[in-house]
C-alpha positions in Angstrom: -0.1 0.0 -0.1 2.8 2.5 1.0 4.6 1.7 -2.4 1.3 2.3 -4.2 0.9 5.7 -2.5 4.6 6.6 -3.3 4.0 5.7 -6.9 0.8 7.8 -7.1 2.5 10.8 -5.5 5.5 10.3 -7.9 3.3 10.0 -10.9 1.4 13.1 -10.0 4.8 15.0 -9.7 6.1 13.5 -12.9 3.0 14.6 -14.8 3.5 18.2 -13.8 7.2 18.0 -14.4 6.7 16.5 -17.9 4.2 19.3 -18.7 6.8 21.9 -17.6 9.5 20.3 -19.6 7.4 19.9 -22.8 6.5 23.7 -22.7 10.0 24.6 -22.2 11.8 22.3 -24.7 12.0 24.9 -27.5 13.6 27.3 -25.1 16.1 24.7 -23.9 17.2 23.7 -27.4 17.4 27.3 -28.6 19.6 28.5 -25.7 21.6 25.4 -25.1 20.4 24.9 -21.7 19.2 21.2 -22.3 22.7 20.0 -21.2 22.4 21.9 -18.0 19.1 20.1 -17.3 20.7 16.7 -18.0 23.5 17.5 -15.6 21.0 18.8 -13.0 19.2 15.5 -12.9 22.4 13.7 -11.8 24.4 16.1 -9.8 23.5 18.1 -6.7 25.4 20.7 -4.7 23.2 20.1 -1.6 25.1 18.8 1.4 23.3 16.9 4.1 23.0 13.5 5.5 20.3 12.4 3.0 22.2 13.6 -0.2 23.2 10.2 -1.4 19.9 8.6 -0.8 17.9 10.4 -3.4 17.2 9.0 -6.9 18.0 11.0 -10.1 14.9 12.9 -11.2 14.3 11.3 -14.6 13.3 7.8 -13.7 10.3 6.2 -15.2 7.7 4.4 -12.9 9.3 1.0 -13.7 12.7 2.3 -13.0 11.6 4.0 -9.8 10.2 0.6 -8.7 13.5 -1.0 -9.4 15.2 1.8 -7.5 13.1 1.1 -4.4 13.6 -2.7 -4.7 17.3 -2.3 -4.8 17.3 0.2 -1.9 15.4 -2.4 0.2 17.9 -5.1 -0.4 20.7 -2.6 0.3 19.3 -1.5 3.7 17.2 -4.2 5.2 19.1 -6.8 7.2 19.7 -10.4 5.9 19.1 -13.4 8.2 20.6 -16.8 8.4 18.9 -19.9 6.9 16.6 -21.6 7.4 14.1 -18.7 7.9 10.5 -17.9 7.1 12.0 -14.8 5.5 13.0 -16.6 2.4 13.7 -13.6 0.3 16.4 -12.4 2.7 17.8 -15.6 4.2 21.3 -17.0 3.4 23.4 -14.7 5.5 26.9 -16.3 6.2 27.9 -18.8 7.3 30.7 -16.4 7.9 30.1 -12.7 7.6 31.1 -9.2 8.6 27.9 -7.3 8.4 24.2 -8.1 7.6 23.5 -5.1 5.5 25.3 -3.1 2.8 24.3 0.0 4.8 26.4 -1.2 7.8 29.6 -0.4 5.8 28.3 2.4 3.7 26.0 4.5 6.0 23.6 6.5 3.9 25.9 5.3 0.9 28.8 7.4 2.3 32.2 6.4 3.6 32.5 4.0 6.5 33.8 4.9 10.0 37.1 3.6 11.4 35.7 3.1 14.9 32.2 2.3 16.3 30.7 4.0 19.2 32.4 1.7 21.6 35.9 2.7 20.3 36.5 -0.6 18.5 37.0 -1.1 14.8 33.7 -0.7 12.9 32.3 -3.3 10.5 33.3 -0.9 7.7 36.9 -2.0 8.2 37.9 -5.3 6.7 41.0 -7.3 7.3 42.2 -8.8 4.0 44.6 -11.7 3.8 46.8 -13.1 1.0 49.9 -15.0 0.3 52.8 -13.9 -1.9 53.1 -15.8 -5.2 56.3 -17.9 -5.6 55.8 -18.1 -9.4 54.7 -21.7 -9.4 52.7 -22.7 -12.6 49.5 -23.6 -10.8 49.7 -20.3 -8.8 50.2 -18.2 -11.8 47.3 -20.0 -13.5 45.1 -19.3 -10.5 46.1 -15.6 -10.4 44.9 -15.3 -14.1 41.4 -15.3 -12.7 41.8 -14.3 -9.2 43.2 -11.1 -7.7 45.4 -12.9 -5.1 46.3 -16.2 -3.3 44.1 -16.7 -0.3 45.4 -17.8 3.1 44.7 -21.5 3.4 42.8 -21.5 6.7 41.0 -18.2 6.6 40.7 -17.4 2.9 41.1 -13.8 1.5 39.2 -12.0 4.2 38.7 -12.2 8.0 35.0 -12.6 9.1 34.2 -11.2 12.5 30.9 -12.9 12.6 29.3 -16.4 12.1 25.8 -17.8 12.1 24.7 -20.2 14.9 27.2 -22.9 15.6 29.8 -21.4 13.3 32.7 -19.6 14.9 33.8 -16.2 13.7 37.3 -16.2 12.3 39.0 -13.4 14.4 38.7 -10.0 15.9 40.8 -7.3 14.0 42.5 -4.4 15.8 44.5 -1.6 14.7 47.4 0.0 16.7 49.0 3.3 16.0 52.5 4.6 16.4 52.9 8.3 16.3 55.5 9.9 14.0 56.4 13.6 14.0 56.7 15.5 10.8 58.4 18.8 10.7 57.6 21.4 7.9 60.3 23.7 6.4 58.7 26.7 8.3 58.9 24.9 11.6 55.3 23.7 12.0 55.1 20.1 13.4 52.3 17.7 12.7 51.8 14.0 13.8 50.8 11.3 11.6 49.7 7.7 12.6 51.5 4.6 11.4 49.3 1.5 11.8 50.0 -2.0 12.9 47.4 -4.6 12.0 46.5 -7.1 14.7 44.2 -10.2 14.5 43.0 -11.4 17.9 41.3 -14.6 18.9 42.0 -16.6 15.8 39.5 -19.3 16.0 40.8 -21.8 13.4 44.5 -22.0 14.2 47.5 -19.9 13.3 47.9 -18.0 10.1 50.3 -19.2 7.5 53.8 -17.7 8.2 53.9 -15.7 5.1 50.5 -14.2 5.4 50.1 -10.6 4.1 47.5 -8.6 6.2 46.1 -5.3 5.1 43.1 -3.3 6.3 40.6 -1.7 4.0 37.9 0.9 4.9 34.6 1.1 3.0 34.7 4.0 0.5 31.9 6.4 -0.4 29.5 5.3 -3.1 29.2 8.8 -4.3 29.0 9.1 -8.2 29.7 5.4 -9.0 27.3 5.4 -11.9 28.9 8.4 -13.5 32.4 6.9 -13.1 31.2 3.8 -14.8 30.0 6.1 -17.6 33.4 7.4 -18.3 34.7 5.9 -21.5 37.6 3.5 -21.4 39.4 5.6 -24.0 39.2 8.7 -21.8 40.8 6.7 -18.9 43.5 5.1 -20.9 44.4 8.4 -22.5 46.0 9.4 -19.2 48.2 6.2 -18.8 51.9 7.1 -18.9 53.4 3.8 -17.6 57.0 4.7 -18.4 56.7 8.5 -17.8 57.5 9.5 -21.2 56.6 13.1 -20.5 59.1 13.1 -17.6 56.7 14.7 -15.0 57.2 12.0 -12.4 53.8 10.6 -12.8 53.4 7.2 -14.5 49.8 6.1 -13.9 48.8 2.7 -15.5 45.6 0.7 -15.7 44.8 -2.4 -13.9 43.3 -5.1 -16.1 41.3 -7.5 -13.9 39.5 -10.7 -14.7 35.8 -10.2 -15.1 33.7 -13.2 -13.9 30.8 -11.8 -16.0 32.6 -11.6 -19.4 35.2 -14.4 -18.7 38.0 -12.1 -19.8 40.4 -9.3 -18.6 38.8 -5.9 -18.6 39.8 -2.3 -17.3 39.5 -2.2 -13.6 37.8 0.8 -12.1 36.5 -0.1 -8.5 38.1 -1.0 -5.2 41.3 0.3 -3.7 43.5 -1.3 -6.3 41.0 -1.3 -9.2 40.5 -5.0 -9.2 36.8 -4.9 -9.9 35.6 -4.1 -13.5 32.0 -2.9 -13.0 29.5 -1.9 -10.3 27.7 -5.2 -10.6 31.1 -7.1 -10.2 31.9 -5.0 -7.2 28.5 -5.5 -5.6 28.7 -9.3 -6.1 32.2 -9.3 -4.6 31.0 -7.4 -1.5 27.9 -9.6 -1.2 30.0 -13.0 -1.0 33.0 -11.6 1.0 31.2 -9.2 3.4 27.8 -11.0 4.0 28.3 -14.5 2.7 25.6 -14.1 0.1 25.9 -16.2 -3.1 25.1 -14.8 -6.6 25.4 -16.3 -10.0 28.7 -14.5 -10.2 30.1 -15.9 -7.1 28.0 -19.1 -6.4 29.9 -20.8 -3.6 30.3 -19.9 0.1 33.8 -18.8 1.1 34.4 -21.7 3.5 37.9 -23.2 3.5 38.6 -27.0 3.9 39.5 -26.4 7.5 36.2 -24.8 8.5 34.1 -27.8 8.9 31.1 -26.1 10.6 31.0 -23.5 7.9 30.9 -26.1 5.2 28.2 -28.0 7.0 26.0 -25.0 8.0 22.3 -25.0 7.0 21.7 -23.8 3.5 19.0 -21.4 2.2 16.1 -22.9 0.3 17.6 -21.5 -3.0 21.2 -22.1 -3.8 21.6 -18.5 -5.0 20.9 -16.1 -2.1 20.9 -13.0 -4.4 19.3 -13.9 -7.6 20.2 -11.8 -10.8 17.1 -9.5 -10.7 17.7 -8.5 -7.1 21.5 -8.1 -7.6 20.7 -6.0 -10.7 18.2 -3.9 -8.6 21.0 -3.2 -6.1 23.3 -2.2 -8.9 20.6 0.1 -10.3 20.1 1.7 -7.0 23.8 2.3 -6.6 24.0 3.9 -10.1 20.9 5.9 -10.1 21.4 8.1 -7.1 22.1 11.8 -7.2 25.8 12.5 -7.1 27.2 15.2 -4.9 29.7 17.7 -6.5 30.6 20.9 -4.6 29.7 24.4 -5.8 32.3 25.8 -8.2 32.4 29.4 -6.8 35.3 31.8 -6.5 36.8 29.9 -3.5 36.6 26.7 -5.3 38.4 28.1 -8.4 41.2 29.6 -6.3 41.6 26.3 -4.3 41.7 24.3 -7.5 44.3 26.7 -9.0 46.5 25.9 -6.0 45.7 22.2 -6.1 46.9 22.2 -9.8 50.0 24.3 -9.0 51.5 21.6 -6.8 50.4 18.9 -9.4 47.8 17.2 -7.4 45.3 17.2 -10.2 47.7 15.1 -12.4 46.3 12.1 -10.5 43.2 13.5 -8.8 41.8 14.8 -12.1 39.1 17.4 -11.7 37.4 17.0 -15.0 35.8 14.2 -17.2 32.9 14.1 -19.6 30.9 11.0 -19.5 29.6 9.1 -22.5 26.2 10.6 -21.6 27.6 14.1 -22.1 27.7 15.0 -18.4 30.7 17.1 -17.2 31.9 15.7 -13.8 34.6 16.6 -11.3 35.4 13.3 -9.4 39.1 14.1 -8.7 40.4 10.7 -9.7 42.0 9.3 -13.0 41.0 5.7 -12.0 44.6 4.6 -12.6 47.2 2.9 -10.5 50.0 4.9 -9.1 53.1 4.0 -6.9 52.5 5.7 -3.6 55.9 4.7 -2.0 56.9 2.4 0.8 55.0 4.3 3.5 51.6 3.3 2.1 52.7 -0.1 0.7 50.8 -3.2 1.9 52.9 -5.8 0.1 49.7 -7.1 -1.6 49.4 -7.5 -5.4 46.0 -7.5 -7.1 46.3 -8.5 -10.8 48.6 -5.9 -12.3 48.7 -3.7 -9.2 51.7 -4.3 -7.0 52.1 -3.7 -3.3 52.9 0.0 -3.6 50.2 0.8 -6.2 46.9 2.2 -5.3 44.1 3.5 -7.6 43.6 7.2 -7.2 40.9 7.7 -4.7 38.0 9.9 -5.8 37.7 13.0 -3.5 34.2 14.1 -4.4 31.7 13.4 -1.7 34.1 13.3 1.3 32.6 16.5 2.7 29.4 14.6 3.2 31.0 12.4 5.9 30.6 14.7 8.8 26.9 15.3 7.8 26.2 11.6 7.6 28.4 10.4 10.6 28.8 13.7 12.6 32.6 13.2 12.4 35.4 14.0 10.1 36.3 11.1 7.6 39.3 8.9 8.3 41.2 9.0 5.0 43.4 6.7 2.9 42.8 2.9 2.4 43.0 2.0 6.1 41.7 5.1 7.7 45.0 6.0 9.2 44.9 9.7 8.3 42.7 11.9 10.6 42.6 14.8 8.1 43.7 15.8 4.7 47.1 17.1 5.9 47.9 13.8 7.4 46.8 12.0 4.2 49.1 14.3 2.2 52.1 13.7 4.4 51.7 10.0 3.7 52.0 10.5 0.0 55.3 9.1 -1.4 56.5 7.6 -4.7 55.0 9.4 -7.6 53.2 11.9 -5.2 56.4 12.7 -3.2 57.0 15.9 -5.2 53.4 17.2 -4.6 53.8 16.4 -0.9 57.0 18.4 -0.6 55.6 21.2 -2.7 52.6 21.3 -0.2 55.0 21.3 2.7 57.0 24.2 1.2 53.8 26.4 0.7 53.3 29.3 3.2 51.1 28.3 6.0 48.1 30.5 4.8 48.3 28.6 1.4 48.4 25.3 3.0 45.2 26.2 5.0 43.6 27.5 1.8 44.3 24.1 0.1 43.0 22.2 3.1 39.8 24.1 3.1 39.3 23.4 -0.6 39.7 19.8 0.0 37.4 19.7 3.0 34.5 21.0 0.8 34.9 18.4 -2.0 
């Protein structure tokens, strides 16, 4: 009944809206304002805790229904099987969260800590082993981003369903490091140590690589997917032929949908090729939900209770039409992009002056003709030893990271009433700390920032805080 009311209200609004548009089309085409209308249906400058929850304004009734369906499966908790709630059973047997919203509150970036001061569910402990170049390992890595740890797999689960033990309890510890600026200012950055407590299935393999990842914002993912592959690859300069110190390269990852290597755009090392690939990957690894893309639970041979756990009525927990509805919901939300006023333009000029925009690119035009400012090139860059995690994912090596999009980060304090923790593991408490961790290809930009007069540094930081 509520959905019918929503549809009637929406249809009434859409009727008035279509009438207005029909009367105005001649003026729009004559003045060139039609492109502005298209942009306006996708992008908003409004900054509040609900910004990333709103659908774009040009959905049909059928599309709106699909949006609502996707939102429901994104937000409403999943339960373990067997259950009378057959549409939402199948959680686990091992899992970290029971909703997508747990890691992406209001579709924003996750918090590092919860209200109890412990690591939040938005922080995931990832495991892998280094490849020794053996033939069987190399063949496996052609279709998989990494070699999983033999007992715990590729990711630590902090929860298990009834009679299935969780795997471990992650913890992060910090060492303070003082950084002195040329003008005498001193700041403190935090160097993390990753800890896994209460290992329930025995010791880790001695060569295990552990890294933590915090859930990123979902702002603008649909628009990022609409950037052409040609426009992304145009910025590749793997061997730094232009001698500017920046040598971004693309990660080509195996797509389980097309069964071939494709350009990676998503995740911290660009090892997922599309939004639906990323969504299915999160479903199986974070919630233990099977899809037709990943149709087996992630229980290892040493986890007997996990392998013998009760199964849902259907083999596939998240059938294609529900998975596609979640994908549609993620893609068809409004995207936040800050107002491009005088302060923005002055801040952007300073951002470009110290070459930050060579990786955090401020301008793309999507295949749909929408101009966007995501502040990313979606390419891999060597960020130096300080941020290295030793973990390779397809082409990406242990020191390489995909340039993180910066748009939408200013929504975090609106959504979570606190500033966002930055970088892949949330170690940076603010933008200055994040900059001070930059090395490798970004070392020159970091040093240029440190050599700016203090008032210019503050101007740049205020610019970043509003993105």
